[in-house]
C-alpha positions in Angstrom: 0.0 0.0 0.0 1.3 3.5 -0.8 2.5 5.6 2.1 0.1 8.4 1.4 -2.8 6.0 1.3 -1.9 4.5 4.6 -1.8 7.9 6.3 -5.1 8.9 4.8 -6.8 5.7 5.9 -5.5 6.0 9.5 -6.3 9.7 9.9 -9.8 9.2 8.5 -10.3 6.2 10.9 -9.1 8.2 13.8 -11.4 11.1 12.9 -14.4 8.8 12.7 -13.6 7.2 16.0 -13.3 10.7 17.6 -16.6 11.8 16.3 -18.3 8.5 17.4 -16.8 8.9 20.9 -18.2 12.4 21.5 -21.5 11.4 19.9 -22.4 8.3 21.8 -23.1 8.2 25.5 -25.8 8.3 28.1 -27.0 11.4 26.3 -26.4 11.2 22.5 -25.4 14.5 21.0 -26.5 15.0 17.4 -23.6 15.4 14.9 -24.7 18.9 13.9 -25.0 19.9 17.5 -21.4 18.7 18.2 -20.1 21.0 15.5 -22.1 24.0 16.9 -21.0 23.2 20.5 -17.4 23.1 19.5 -17.7 26.8 18.5 -19.9 27.8 21.4 -23.1 28.0 19.3 -25.0 25.0 20.7 -28.8 25.4 20.8 -28.9 23.3 23.9 -26.7 24.5 26.8 -26.8 21.0 28.3 -25.1 19.6 25.2 -22.4 22.3 25.4 -21.7 21.3 29.0 -21.7 17.6 28.4 -19.4 18.0 25.4 -16.8 20.3 27.0 -16.8 19.1 30.6 -17.3 15.4 30.2 -17.3 13.9 26.7 -14.5 15.8 25.0 -11.8 15.4 27.8 -12.7 11.7 28.2 -12.3 11.2 24.4 -9.0 13.0 24.3 -7.7 11.1 27.3 -8.7 7.7 25.8 -7.1 8.6 22.5 -3.8 9.7 24.1 -3.8 6.5 26.2 -4.4 4.3 23.1 -1.6 6.2 21.2 0.8 5.6 24.1 0.1 1.9 24.3 0.2 1.4 20.6 3.5 3.3 20.2 5.2 1.7 23.2 4.0 -1.8 22.2 5.6 -1.4 18.7 8.8 -0.2 20.3 9.0 -3.1 22.8 8.5 -5.6 20.0 11.2 -4.0 17.9 13.6 -3.6 20.9 13.3 -7.2 22.1 12.9 -8.5 18.5 9.9 -10.4 19.9 6.3 -10.3 18.6 4.9 -11.1 22.0 6.4 -8.2 23.9 4.1 -5.4 25.0 3.7 -3.2 28.1 1.0 -5.5 29.5 2.6 -8.9 28.9 6.1 -8.1 30.1 4.8 -6.5 33.3 5.6 -2.9 32.7 2.0 -1.8 32.9 1.5 -3.5 36.2 4.7 -2.0 37.5 3.6 1.5 36.4 0.2 0.8 38.1 1.9 0.0 41.4 3.8 3.3 41.2 0.6 5.2 40.4 -1.3 3.7 43.3 1.7 4.3 45.6 1.6 8.0 44.7 -2.2 8.0 45.3 -1.8 6.3 48.7 0.4 9.3 49.8 -2.7 11.5 49.5 -1.4 14.0 47.0 -3.9 16.8 46.5 -6.0 16.6 43.3 -4.2 19.6 41.8 -1.9 20.0 38.8 1.3 19.4 40.9 -0.4 16.6 42.9 -1.4 14.9 39.7 2.2 15.3 38.3 3.4 13.0 41.0 1.3 10.1 39.8 2.9 9.6 36.3 6.3 10.4 37.8 5.9 7.5 40.3 4.5 5.3 37.6 7.5 6.1 35.3 10.0 5.2 38.0 8.2 1.9 38.8 7.9 1.1 35.1 11.6 1.5 34.5 12.5 -0.7 37.5 10.0 -3.3 36.2 11.4 -3.5 32.7 15.0 -3.7 33.9 14.0 -6.5 36.4 12.1 -8.4 33.7 15.0 -8.1 31.2 17.5 -9.3 33.8 15.3 -12.3 34.8 14.6 -13.3 31.1 18.0 -12.9 29.7 19.8 -16.1 28.6 23.3 -15.1 27.6 22.8 -12.4 25.0 19.3 -13.6 24.0 15.8 -12.8 25.3 13.8 -16.0 24.6 10.1 -15.6 24.2 9.2 -18.1 27.0 11.6 -16.5 29.5 10.3 -13.0 28.7 6.6 -14.1 29.2 7.4 -16.0 32.4 9.4 -13.2 33.9 6.8 -10.7 32.9 4.0 -12.7 34.5 6.0 -13.2 37.7 6.9 -9.5 38.1 3.4 -8.5 37.0 1.9 -10.7 39.7 4.2 -9.3 42.3 3.4 -5.7 41.4 -0.3 -6.5 41.4 0.0 -8.0 44.9 1.8 -4.9 46.1 -0.9 -2.8 44.5 -3.7 -4.7 46.3 -1.9 -4.4 49.6 -1.6 -0.6 49.2 -5.2 -0.4 48.3 -6.3 -2.3 51.4 -4.1 -0.1 53.6 -5.0 3.2 52.0 -8.7 3.4 52.9 -8.9 7.2 52.3 -7.7 6.8 48.7 -9.4 3.4 48.0 -12.2 4.8 45.9 -9.8 6.7 43.7 -7.5 3.7 43.3 -10.4 1.3 42.5 -11.6 3.7 39.9 -8.1 3.7 38.3 -7.9 -0.1 38.5 -11.1 -0.5 36.5 -9.5 1.2 33.5 -10.9 3.9 31.2 -10.8 7.6 32.1 -11.3 7.4 35.9 -9.0 10.4 36.6 -10.5 12.3 33.7 -11.0 16.0 33.0 -8.9 18.6 31.2 -6.5 18.8 34.2 -5.5 15.2 33.7 -5.1 15.7 30.0 -2.8 18.7 30.7 -0.7 16.7 33.1 -0.5 13.6 30.9 0.5 15.5 27.7 4.1 16.5 28.5 5.0 13.0 29.6 3.4 11.6 26.4 5.0 14.1 24.1 8.5 13.3 25.5 7.8 9.5 25.4 6.2 9.2 22.0 8.6 11.9 20.5 11.5 9.7 21.6 10.0 6.6 20.0 9.2 8.5 16.8 12.8 9.5 16.3 14.0 5.9 17.1 12.5 4.3 14.0 15.7 4.0 12.1 17.6 2.6 15.1 14.9 0.0 15.6 15.2 -1.1 12.0 19.0 -1.5 12.5 18.5 -3.5 15.7 16.5 -6.1 13.8 19.8 -7.4 12.4 21.0 -8.2 15.9 23.1 -6.3 18.4 26.5 -7.3 17.0 25.7 -6.3 13.4 24.0 -3.1 14.6 27.2 -2.2 16.5 29.2 -2.9 13.3 26.9 -0.6 11.4 27.8 2.3 13.7 24.8 2.1 16.1 25.6 2.8 19.8 23.4 -0.2 20.9 23.5 0.4 24.7 22.6 4.0 24.4 19.9 3.4 21.9 18.4 0.7 24.0 18.3 2.9 27.0 16.7 5.8 25.1 14.0 3.5 23.7 13.4 1.9 27.1 13.0 5.3 28.7 10.7 6.6 26.0 8.5 3.5 26.0 8.4 3.4 29.8 7.4 7.1 30.0 4.6 6.6 27.4 3.3 3.5 29.3 3.5 5.3 32.6 1.6 8.3 31.4 -1.2 6.0 30.0 -1.4 3.8 33.1 -1.3 6.7 35.6 -4.6 8.2 34.2 -6.4 5.3 32.5 -5.5 2.3 34.6 -4.2 -1.0 33.3 -5.6 -1.6 29.8 -4.2 -4.8 28.2 -3.5 -6.0 24.6 -3.7 -2.7 22.7 0.1 -2.6 22.7 0.1 -6.2 21.4 -2.7 -6.2 18.8 -2.3 -2.8 17.1 1.4 -3.1 16.1 0.8 -6.5 14.5 -2.2 -5.2 12.6 -0.2 -2.2 11.4 2.7 -4.4 10.4 0.5 -6.7 8.4 -1.3 -3.8 6.7 1.5 -1.3 6.1 4.8 -3.1 6.5 7.6 -3.6 9.1 9.6 -0.4 8.6 9.7 1.1 12.2 10.0 4.6 10.8 6.4 4.3 9.7 5.3 1.5 12.1 5.7 3.6 15.2 3.5 6.5 14.0 1.1 4.0 12.4 0.8 2.2 15.7 0.2 5.5 17.6 -2.7 6.4 15.3 -4.0 2.9 15.3 -3.8 2.6 19.1 -5.8 5.8 19.5 -8.4 4.6 17.1 -8.7 1.1 18.6 -9.0 2.2 22.2 -11.6 4.9 21.2 -13.7 2.2 19.5 -13.3 -0.2 22.5 -14.4 2.7 24.8 -17.5 3.2 22.7 -18.3 -0.5 22.9 -17.9 -0.3 26.6 -20.5 2.4 26.8 -23.2 0.7 24.6 -22.9 -3.0 25.2 -24.8 -3.0 28.6 -26.2 0.6 28.4 -27.0 2.4 30.6 -24.5 0.5 32.6 -20.9 1.1 31.5 -18.2 -1.6 31.3 -14.5 -0.8 32.0 -12.7 -0.5 28.7 -10.1 -2.9 29.9 -12.7 -5.7 29.8 -13.4 -5.0 26.1 -9.7 -5.0 25.2 -9.1 -8.2 27.2 -12.0 -10.0 25.4 -10.6 -9.0 22.0 -7.0 -9.4 22.9 -6.9 -12.8 24.7 -7.9 -14.9 21.7 -5.5 -12.8 19.5 -2.6 -13.5 21.9 -3.3 -17.2 21.9 -3.3 -17.3 18.1 -0.1 -15.3 18.1 1.6 -17.5 20.6 0.6 -20.6 18.5 1.9 -18.9 15.4 5.1 -18.0 17.1 5.7 -21.6 18.2 5.1 -23.0 14.8 7.5 -20.5 13.2 10.1 -21.0 15.9 10.1 -17.4 17.2 12.1 -16.9 20.4 
């Protein structure tokens, strides 16, 4: 597929998902009214309030979360040269979640600087998690698939247990932590979007400029070094950027699995394996996929709303099992 066509398709898909997300909810806003409300000309003041105070910040937060998970998932798969790596499966999301709940348990005020502490703690915990998982999974110079998954599951379980312990101990912040754990846009609002954005710009920006380096890493560390790539430094930059993106997503949207696994694979199948395009394609695809999952979460049991993490798990678990079977038959890892 031509490069221009791929960008047009992804941008149109994202635009449609954004419109659908602000249109559908407990109160449906007509498409024409959405356009008028965006410019302060809504005929119904309730529609204007719903759009600007509830629906639009939630939509933006969900889109940014999907973008972070899609981009970081593609980066982890390229970095580890492993199709099963993503922030959820290798435990980074659970580690970031522990850091977020730890910050919440310290009763930071719900202000801009108080919210800044949540993704900062999530980032530090995510970095520690990814380094521990890599150390446990490494066999010589290789990172076998089975080792990576087992280490990720073990570390993820440990982080989840610590998270549960903190939630039981921190009764004052239990409601906030439970809302986060369910996934979605629990800590929503424009303030959360404003806090999340700088972390996300740094993280995804770092991944976007690492596309060429990820392409070179696919030849193996030794050959990449011979081609002039400073492999240790590049690895650390990509790890930092991917962990920062994951931490920003988890801190405000909870643990949402499988987006970082499914989206990069779909983008790779549709548009090719070049990481210079795959990373931005996965960012756009991740935003679109999570927006559509969030819409489904609102309508499946309406008026009751499902956590969006339930939707991504229902779609992602069968995909993961298929991918694991495919990897074994092809001898990956």
